[in-house]
Kinemage of the C-alpha trace (Angstrom):
@kinemage 1
@onewidth
@group {chain A} dominant
@subgroup {mainchain}
@vectorlist {calphas} color= white
{ca unk a 1} P -12.944 10.134 7.343
{ca unk a 2} L -9.530 11.167 8.032
{ca unk a 3} L -9.688 14.336 6.141
{ca unk a 4} L -13.286 15.091 7.533
{ca unk a 5} L -11.952 14.508 10.942
{ca unk a 6} L -9.090 16.973 10.423
{ca unk a 7} L -11.563 19.577 8.953
{ca unk a 8} L -13.966 19.234 11.974
{ca unk a 9} L -11.168 19.598 14.418
{ca unk a 10} L -9.885 22.776 12.740
{ca unk a 11} L -13.400 24.148 12.638
{ca unk a 12} L -13.965 23.349 16.257
{ca unk a 13} L -10.618 25.055 17.166
{ca unk a 14} L -11.501 28.218 14.997
{ca unk a 15} L -15.082 28.132 16.461
{ca unk a 16} L -13.707 28.426 20.104
{ca unk a 17} L -11.364 31.212 19.157
{ca unk a 18} L -14.008 33.182 17.477
{ca unk a 19} L -16.908 32.490 19.872
{ca unk a 20} L -16.922 35.965 20.967
{ca unk a 21} L -17.333 37.502 17.544
{ca unk a 22} L -20.279 37.441 14.932
{ca unk a 23} L -18.684 34.720 12.917
{ca unk a 24} L -18.974 32.134 15.634
{ca unk a 25} L -22.357 30.826 14.420
{ca unk a 26} L -21.059 30.299 10.778
{ca unk a 27} L -18.283 28.017 12.177
{ca unk a 28} L -20.519 26.372 14.576
{ca unk a 29} L -22.908 25.326 11.952
{ca unk a 30} L -20.202 24.191 9.515
{ca unk a 31} L -18.908 21.953 12.611
{ca unk a 32} L -22.537 20.348 12.464
{ca unk a 33} L -22.376 19.519 8.680
{ca unk a 34} L -18.944 17.862 9.066
{ca unk a 35} L -20.027 15.738 12.041
{ca unk a 36} L -23.368 14.859 10.714
{ca unk a 37} L -24.936 16.040 13.893
{ca unk a 38} L -27.683 18.579 14.150
{ca unk a 39} L -26.360 21.226 16.289
{ca unk a 40} L -29.477 23.184 16.803
{ca unk a 41} L -29.936 27.046 16.670
{ca unk a 42} L -27.592 28.060 19.457
{ca unk a 43} L -25.625 30.900 18.655
{ca unk a 44} L -27.711 32.710 15.876
{ca unk a 45} L -27.599 35.928 17.733
{ca unk a 46} L -24.247 35.923 19.026
{ca unk a 47} L -22.529 39.113 18.045
{ca unk a 48} L -25.637 41.000 17.500
{ca unk a 49} L -25.493 44.562 18.965
{ca unk a 50} L -28.914 44.184 20.411
{ca unk a 51} L -27.955 41.274 22.610
{ca unk a 52} L -26.903 42.225 26.183
{ca unk a 53} L -23.466 41.017 27.385
{ca unk a 54} L -25.069 38.565 29.702
{ca unk a 55} L -27.074 37.071 26.918
{ca unk a 56} L -24.226 36.799 24.546
{ca unk a 57} L -21.954 35.194 27.185
{ca unk a 58} L -24.832 32.647 27.994
{ca unk a 59} L -25.127 31.973 24.169
{ca unk a 60} L -21.276 31.534 23.942
{ca unk a 61} L -21.185 29.089 26.853
{ca unk a 62} L -24.096 27.070 25.330
{ca unk a 63} L -22.229 26.871 21.921
{ca unk a 64} L -18.923 25.708 23.490
{ca unk a 65} L -20.766 23.009 25.506
{ca unk a 66} L -22.305 21.738 22.075
{ca unk a 67} L -18.918 21.836 20.429
{ca unk a 68} L -17.341 19.956 23.109
{ca unk a 69} L -20.211 17.243 22.873
{ca unk a 70} L -19.534 17.189 19.047
{ca unk a 71} L -15.863 16.699 19.491
{ca unk a 72} L -16.323 13.790 22.263
{ca unk a 73} L -18.884 12.335 19.721
{ca unk a 74} L -16.406 12.408 16.930
{ca unk a 75} L -13.745 10.709 19.362
{ca unk a 76} L -16.129 7.816 20.048
{ca unk a 77} L -16.969 7.211 16.476
{ca unk a 78} L -13.482 7.395 15.262
{ca unk a 79} L -12.224 4.758 17.892
{ca unk a 80} L -14.390 2.304 16.169
{ca unk a 81} L -12.865 2.673 12.856
{ca unk a 82} L -10.860 0.083 11.041
{ca unk a 83} L -7.942 2.324 10.216
{ca unk a 84} L -5.390 2.479 13.104
{ca unk a 85} L -4.147 5.878 11.873
{ca unk a 86} L -7.591 7.199 12.286
{ca unk a 87} L -7.997 5.713 15.836
{ca unk a 88} L -4.655 7.288 16.594
{ca unk a 89} L -6.107 10.761 15.524
{ca unk a 90} L -9.111 10.092 17.748
{ca unk a 91} L -6.804 9.499 20.791
{ca unk a 92} L -4.918 12.747 20.094
{ca unk a 93} L -8.372 14.706 19.761
{ca unk a 94} L -9.442 13.059 23.170
{ca unk a 95} L -6.550 14.834 24.800
{ca unk a 96} L -7.820 18.224 23.949
{ca unk a 97} L -10.491 18.326 26.698
{ca unk a 98} L -9.470 19.265 30.183
{ca unk a 99} L -12.164 17.287 31.473
{ca unk a 100} L -13.346 14.492 29.149
{ca unk a 101} L -16.640 12.871 29.175
{ca unk a 102} L -16.769 9.520 31.264
{ca unk a 103} L -17.744 7.761 28.047
{ca unk a 104} L -14.459 8.861 26.366
{ca unk a 105} L -12.494 7.585 29.435
{ca unk a 106} L -14.134 4.501 29.191
{ca unk a 107} L -13.610 4.218 25.406
{ca unk a 108} L -9.913 4.817 25.975
{ca unk a 109} L -9.555 2.334 28.534
{ca unk a 110} L -11.225 -0.111 26.480
{ca unk a 111} L -8.710 0.809 23.790
{ca unk a 112} L -5.836 0.179 25.988
{ca unk a 113} L -7.093 -3.298 26.663
{ca unk a 114} L -8.378 -4.640 23.394
{ca unk a 115} L -7.089 -2.352 20.443
{ca unk a 116} L -5.414 -4.668 17.907
{ca unk a 117} L -2.770 -1.859 17.301
{ca unk a 118} L 0.076 -1.663 19.853
{ca unk a 119} L 0.700 1.998 18.829
{ca unk a 120} L -2.903 2.798 19.519
{ca unk a 121} L -2.831 1.107 22.791
{ca unk a 122} L 0.320 3.065 23.647
{ca unk a 123} L -1.220 6.395 22.675
{ca unk a 124} L -4.327 5.686 24.628
{ca unk a 125} L -2.228 4.775 27.719
{ca unk a 126} L -0.292 8.026 27.201
{ca unk a 127} L -3.638 9.879 27.006
{ca unk a 128} L -5.138 8.403 30.186
{ca unk a 129} L -1.989 9.434 31.987
{ca unk a 130} L -3.301 12.992 31.857
{ca unk a 131} L -6.271 12.021 33.850
{ca unk a 132} L -4.372 9.625 36.232
{ca unk a 133} L -5.820 11.632 39.367
{ca unk a 134} L -9.172 10.110 38.491
{ca unk a 135} L -9.927 6.849 40.549
{ca unk a 136} L -11.794 5.179 37.751
{ca unk a 137} L -8.697 5.613 35.386
{ca unk a 138} L -6.386 4.106 37.938
{ca unk a 139} L -8.702 1.162 38.297
{ca unk a 140} L -9.185 0.698 34.671
{ca unk a 141} L -5.406 0.687 34.123
{ca unk a 142} L -4.659 -1.895 36.747
{ca unk a 143} L -7.418 -4.019 35.339
{ca unk a 144} L -6.007 -3.812 31.864
{ca unk a 145} L -2.635 -5.128 32.946
{ca unk a 146} L -3.978 -8.665 33.001
{ca unk a 147} L -5.063 -8.573 29.352
{ca unk a 148} L -1.742 -7.176 27.997
{ca unk a 149} L 0.065 -9.535 25.792
{ca unk a 150} L 2.546 -7.006 24.404
{ca unk a 151} L 5.758 -6.308 26.447
{ca unk a 152} L 5.806 -2.630 25.208
{ca unk a 153} L 2.431 -1.905 26.586
{ca unk a 154} L 3.031 -4.043 29.827
{ca unk a 155} L 6.187 -1.729 30.481
{ca unk a 156} L 4.556 1.286 29.659
{ca unk a 157} L 1.788 0.358 32.129
{ca unk a 158} L 4.178 -0.282 34.834
{ca unk a 159} L 6.061 2.964 34.174
{ca unk a 160} L 2.545 4.930 34.299
{ca unk a 161} L 1.276 3.430 37.478
{ca unk a 162} L 4.762 3.871 39.307
{ca unk a 163} L 4.482 7.623 38.080
{ca unk a 164} L 0.995 7.655 39.648
{ca unk a 165} L 2.365 6.150 42.815
{ca unk a 166} L -0.504 3.853 42.777
{ca unk a 167} L 0.270 1.014 45.511
{ca unk a 168} L -2.825 -0.886 44.422
{ca unk a 169} L -0.895 -2.126 41.395
{ca unk a 170} L 1.725 -4.142 43.422
{ca unk a 171} L -0.447 -7.220 43.294
{ca unk a 172} L -0.627 -7.298 39.630
{ca unk a 173} L 3.274 -6.334 39.239
{ca unk a 174} L 3.990 -9.550 41.440
{ca unk a 175} L 1.843 -11.576 39.153
{ca unk a 176} L 3.920 -10.286 36.258
{ca unk a 177} L 7.089 -11.340 38.069
{ca unk a 178} L 5.937 -14.833 38.758
{ca unk a 179} L 4.413 -15.563 35.482
{ca unk a 180} L 6.735 -17.818 33.420
{ca unk a 181} L 5.041 -16.567 30.155
{ca unk a 182} L 5.921 -12.986 30.732
{ca unk a 183} L 8.760 -11.309 28.903
{ca unk a 184} L 11.949 -11.320 30.956
{ca unk a 185} L 12.289 -7.574 30.468
{ca unk a 186} L 8.685 -7.078 31.740
{ca unk a 187} L 9.631 -9.233 34.897
{ca unk a 188} L 12.639 -7.029 35.672
{ca unk a 189} L 10.525 -3.767 35.167
{ca unk a 190} L 7.811 -5.187 37.484
{ca unk a 191} L 10.418 -5.940 39.989
{ca unk a 192} L 11.450 -2.237 39.787
{ca unk a 193} L 7.976 -1.189 40.042
{ca unk a 194} L 7.359 -3.075 43.183
{ca unk a 195} L 10.452 -1.616 44.862
{ca unk a 196} L 9.381 1.755 43.932
{ca unk a 197} L 5.692 1.235 45.253
{ca unk a 198} L 6.483 -0.481 48.397
């Protein structure tokens, strides 16, 4: 799956760059074969001289939309794999969309809360930081604080929420500070976070 995922990502990148030429359809169809998804017949006439500029641009836009959907489907599928390295790769792919699908954001938030690998959780947290202006992301990050057992992830969450200037995190930071089971380094960071946000 790892090699297949890399091959698909390379194809998607190449298709996006080649979308204004007649080779786009070939790349587009190849992406469908790699992902196992039927991508339809969009783009067959892209690059034909008989197409008007407006028609060609509409076809290019439709093809790019389908490619985006394919990439997001791949991310969702790879986040379910057993291999932590492949889940890490999925998180990396998710950052290549300026406006990711809500399903992808939800999957990343779920990953931060429940993934068995600390490295994958940290990577997902870093990815979500790119979309910190979105209310649902901030809410999900704060909710995930109560489930964290790893001091590294707890500190990374505190740092991100301070960077986002999210004062609604203060209540959870106070819980960290008061919880006798929380790592002393996390308590110290929580105290710092409270000072920064109040």
